[in-house]
N, C-alpha and C positions, 0 to 999 in steps of 0.2 A: 303338105303345101308348102312351096318356097314362099318366106315371105317378103322375098322381092317381089317378087310376081303377084302376092296381095296386094303391095304396097303400090305397085305400079295399076291396077285395077282399079281400088279407091280413087288416085288422082284423078286417073281418066273419067272416071267417075263425078269426081267433085269440077272438073273442066268445064263437064256438059251442064253443071248445075252455075256453074259461072256465066257460063255462053247467053242461060235464060236470063239468068238475072240481071246482063247486061239490057238484053232484049229487055226487059220489064222495066226496068230501072233508069231509061234514059229520060231524061226532060222532069224527072220526076221532085215531088216537095211534100212538106207533112201531111196533104190530104192522099195524096199517092202513098205515101208511108203506111196512115192510119187506116185508109180506108178502101185505098184503090178507087176511088174516085166512084165508090158505088156502083161497077163496070161487069159484075167478075159473072160470071154462066152458071146457074145453079148443082148444074149438072158437075161440073168440076169443085167448084167447093164441098162438092158432097162427097166425093172421088179425097181429095184433099183431107179433109174433117176425119175421116175413117182412118185412115195414118196414121192423123194424128195423134187418136183417140186412142188406137192400136199400140202405137209407137213399139220400141225394141222391149220395152218391156214384156208387151205382151207376146213378142215373137221370140224370146227367149223362156221367161218367166213361167206365162202359161201353159207351155208343153210340161215343162219338170216341176210345175205342182200337182201335175195329173197324177202325181206318188200317194201326192197326202190328201187330195182333194175330191180325186176321182174323175168326175163329169159336175160335181155337183155346182161349179162355179155356171152352169146353164142357168141356173136359179137367179142367179143376182144378172145374168144377160139378161132372159127375160122381165126382171126389174126395170132394166136401161128401158128397154119398151116403151115401158110406161112414163117412163122421166120424158121421153123426148116426147112424147104427146102431149105433155102437160108442157114442158117448154116454147112448143109450136104453138101453143094455145091460147099460152096465160105471157109468158117473156116475150116472146117476141114480140107481140103487137105491141106490147108498151114502148119497148124499145127504139122499135120503129115509128111509134105515134110522137115519142119527147126526141125523135130522130139526132139517137144519141149518136157519139163516138167511143167515150166512155162511158159502159153500162152502167158504173157508179154512181154520176152523177146524178141520177135514179134518186139516190136517195139524201143529195143535196136539195135536191125539186121536195120533198118527201118533209125530209125532217129538219134537214139544216147541215151544217159546212163538218159540225164536228164528227159525226153518222157518218156524212161523205169519206170525211178522210181515214177512219177506221177501217170502214168495210175496205177501200182499195188497200190500204197497206195491208188488212186480214189476205185479200186476193195476191198480195206481191210477196208476201211469206211463204204463203203456199206454193204460187205456182214456182217463186225459184227451188225450194227443197223437193217439189215433186220435179221438175222439168232437168236436177242436177243430178237422182236417182237416176232415171231413165236414160240419161247421159253417160254417170258411172257407170252400171251396165253395159253399154257397146263400150266404153273406152276401155273397160275388166276385157275384155272379149279380143278387142284389136292388139291389146299388150299382148294378152296369150298368144295372140296368133300373129303379129307383125314384130310389133316394138321390141318383145324379150329376144329375138333371135338376133335382129339389128345391135343390141345391145342399148338400146333407147328407155330411158327411166320412166313409172308413169307419170311424174310430172308434168314429163317432156310432152306423151300421151295427150296428157286433158290440154294444153296450150292450143297443141295445133289442132284436135278435138276441135274446141272453142271458137278456136282463131278462123275455120276454115268459116261456120256458121256465120262470123260475122263479117267474114268478108264477102259471103253471096245475098247477105241480106242488109245491110247497114245502106243501102241506097235505096230499092225500091220495095223493102219494109212488106207490107199484106199482098201487097198487088204480087208479088215475085215469089212469096208463101206462097199463094193460092195456085199456082201451077209449079212449081216446084212439089210441093205437097204431092200433087195428083201425080205425076211422074214415078214418085219413092211409094205412093201405096200400091201400086200397078206394076213394079217392080219387087217392092215385098211380099206380095199376093201370090206371085208367078214362082217366087224362093222357094215359101210351103209347098206349093201344089208341086213343083215339079221334085222338092226330098221327098214328098209324099210317093209319088210315081217310084221313084229309085231305089225307094227301102220297101213297097209290095215287090219290085224287081227281084230283090236280093231273097224275100222273101216267100216270095212264089204264089203271092196273092192274086188273085184276082181282082176285080174290083168287086161281088159280092161274097168274094172271100173274105177281101179287106171289114166287109161291115160288121160278117160273122165274128169274125178274131176276135175285134175290139167290144161286140158284144154281148162275149161270151169270158171276156180279158173281166179282171177282180178292178178295171179301170173305168168299168163301164156306169157304172151308179150313177145318175144324176140327181136323184128326189129323194130327203130326208125327213121325216114325218114322223117319225117314233120316238123322239129325244127331244124335248124341248128345250132342254139345258144347254143343249150343242149349239154352236154358233154357225153349225153348214142348217141348221134347223130351217126348211123352205120358208117357211112366213118370215122369218128376219133377215135372208138369203135375199129375197124379193121386193121388200118393202126398203130394203138399205140398199139392193141395186136401183132402183127409183129415187130416192131421195141422193144419193149417191151421184148421178146422171143431174141432176134437175141444179146441186150444187157445181159441181163437177162440169157441166157443161152451159145449163141457165147460166148461172151464177161466176161463170169465171169468163171474165175477159181475152182470153185466149181463143175460147170456141165461138164465142158470139162476133165477136170479132171479125171473123169469118162471115157466118152469117149477114151482120149489116154490110158486107161489102156486095151482097144482094143485092138487083138494080131495084126490087120490089118486094112487100113482103108476101106475097103469093110466091115469090119463086123462093125464098128462106123458109115458108114453109113446108115446100114441095123436097129442096134442099134436107130439112130436119127430118121429114116422114120418109125419104127412100135413104138417108143415114143410117138415121136408127133400125127401122127394115133389116137393112142387111145384118149388124151385128148377130143378130142369130145363129147363121149358117159360119161367117167367116170364123166365130169364135167354135164354133162346131170343127172350124178345119182346125184349127189349131187344140183344142184337145185329143183329136182323131191322130194328128201329129204326135201327141208327146204319147198318146200311149202306143204306138207303133217306135216308134225311140224306147222306152222301155223293155216294148216283148222281142226287139231288135236287139236289144244289150242282152237281153238272157240268152235268146240263141247262140251269140256268137260271143258270148265268156266273160263280153266286158263287163266292170266293174263298176254300179252306178257314182258316180264323184259321191261327194258327202253333203256338196252343194248341190241340189237339184237344178239350180241354173245352168251348172256349169253344163248338164248331159248334151242337149243338142249342141254347141259349138264342141264341146270334147267325140262326137262321133263323128261330127262334119269336117273335122278340120284332122283328125288322127287315121286316117288314113282307113277308117272299115266302111265308106261309103265312097263310090266313086271320087276321083277331084273335082268334077264338076260342080256334085252337090258341095264340096266345100267355096266352089268358085260363089257360086249362088246365095249361099250360106251366108257369106262377108256382106256382097253386093244387097242382100235383104236386111240383114241388122243396120245398116248401115242406112240404107236406107228408111229405116222403121225409127227409128233413130232421131233421124236429122228432122226428120217429118212432122217429129213434136218439139225437140230442143227450137227447131228454127222460128218456128211461129209464138213459141212461148219468150222467147227473150223479144221479140214485136211487139208483143201483149207487157210485158214487163217495160221495155219503154216506153210505151202509149200510160198504160195505166201511171208512172209516176211521174211523166210530162206532164200530160192533163191532169190528174187529179191532185198532186202533189206540188207542183212546181208550177203550174196552170199557164203555162207556153202559149194559150193562147189570148192572153191578155201581153204578148211580148210581139216586139214588130216582127216582119217577117224573116227576114238574117239575122236574128238574134235567137227567133226561135228553134231556126233550123240548125245552127251551131249548138242549143242548149240540145235540141236530140239527138246532136249524133253522141255527146259528153255523155248522155243521160244512156244510150245506147252501148257504148266501150265499159263505161261504169258497172252494168249488170252480166257485161261478156265477162269482166274480170270479177266479181262477187261470186258468177254456176261455177267458172273455175273451180274457187278459194271453197265452196261448197261442195263441191265433186272430191277434193282433197279429202271433206271431212266425212264423205260416206266410205271413204277406205280406206279411215283410220277407224269406220265402227265396223266393217266387214259383215255388214248383214246378208243373212241367206237368200231370205225370199224379196226380192226388191217390188214384187208387184202386191205383196203385202204390207211393208211399209208403204208404201206409196197410199192405200188405201186405211191405214192406222192414221198418216199425217194429215188426212183429207177429211177424218172424220173429226179433227182436232180444230184444224183449219177454218174449213170451209161450214162447221159449227154453224157457228157467228154469223154469219152473211147467212144464213139459210135464217134464221132467227130473225134479223135485221129487216130480208124482204118481207117474207110470211105477212110479218106485225106490221110493214108497210102499205103489204096488196090488200090484207084481208081484213083490217081495224082501221077506222077510223080515228082514232087518238093520235094525237104527237106528244111528243117526248120532250123530255127534258135533253137539249142535246149536247150537256156540256158532258154528259154522263154516257154519252153511248161510248166511250171508251172502255167503261169499266163493261160493258154489256158484252163487247168486245174479247177482255181479256182474261173475266173473272171465270164463262162457263166453260172454258177448256181443264182451269185449274181444275174446278168441282168436278166436270167428268175424270179427269185423270186420278184425283181419290179414289170417285166409288169406281173407275175401274180397276185400281189397283187394288180394293178391298170386298170386290164383288164376290171372289168364291167364299169367303168368310161370310159376308155379311150375307149374301143369298143362294147358296152353293153351287152358281154355276160364272162363267167367266162371260164379258163382251166379247162383242163381236164386232162388226161393221156398224151395229146399229148405235156405238156412240156418237155418231153424227146424227142422226133423231135425237142423240138425249142431249148433245149440247146445243142443236139447235133451241130446242123446248126450255133448258133450263136459261139462252137467250131472249126469249119471249116472255116468260115468264116476269126475268128482270126488266125489262121493255116495259109491261105491265105496271111496274111498282116504280115506272118512272116517268111514267103519262103523265100529261096534264088535262086540266079542264078543255083546252081546247079542241078541237076535231077537226078536221079536214071535210070540204063539202064534196 
């Protein structure tokens, strides 16, 4: 595929995003940037959140994951659905009752300022690394598809990628993102569906033939019941999925900030239910694409790349499928990655501005200037973290993101669970210890798990991390109780 043509397609796509940004960002202020004036239609929020959760990682990494994991990822996705029910019925009512903009302000109300800032910093660290990992994947594919042929370095690719996000989010913030993410979700899913149609055409599959071929392939195994030591055992995957959703959605400023733009709690709940239910069929779609890609590669004699994440890009861009698939792949990837990264940047700006700098105490003009500086600062930080990921050269980015989440979101899980389900107060000044120590202990256990217990830890590290945090909070509790 001609890199100049690809570049022009991407430029046209971003022109559309900038037009949407201009329309939604007119007369924007901090209230618009942070919560969109709480006027977002719940169904638009739901569509956009689906794209943000899937991101470029799902678009590329989940199909590539099929070779090693088969369809066992669906065990975790089933747990996701349970997690969304918990978020809708436990956390959303709390956030609406307290009329929060930053969800970590709950920790200030419940425990004190040190817990509040520790919780927000945990989110900032986790979201910065997670969003950078997602963007690294997209920037790497764009480098391969477009910029290598044009003689542009990866550093420039990253700068352009991040700069474009800043350009269409700096004014309207979350109000703009609600609408651009909905557009990007539709485009991403359209790209996947049409790619599947093209592959089935090339392999002479009808719909029923496709289903039968996937079912009979080596990739179709969903459930693992027989090996408790396996990190892919159903119980481990299901409950890991539920807790990952609770922390990466319900305790995540990025995802909850979108929910809080809905007009009311009932609307926010409807958004969460529909968005959660959509996860099973959508992820089944991505896994089916992965199985078809591997079967197609075997049929045409294509050697699967060492990095499984590279399979979809290599087939789509390498002339093995019609040029239209390459076009759709690029547009779908850009849409998927940016639907996640733009809201991450807005939520990082929100958390740092409100939780750390407390700009609500500033006058209006100073608060606006500060928010813009923070937005620029996180744009630069994210670019630097992407370059670090490039140096580390991770194989499966989705695996990396879930591992990072286990360490960074675990203390948040412990803090919120202790706050919601006990009446104890804690020695607030010691809260940073409860945020820092559990990931260290979990890392030591994880490193030695095979020699100590005879099996390795999987994504259940998140639950272990949260449990250790809860235990530390129990030891630093005081005699005071909340009423």
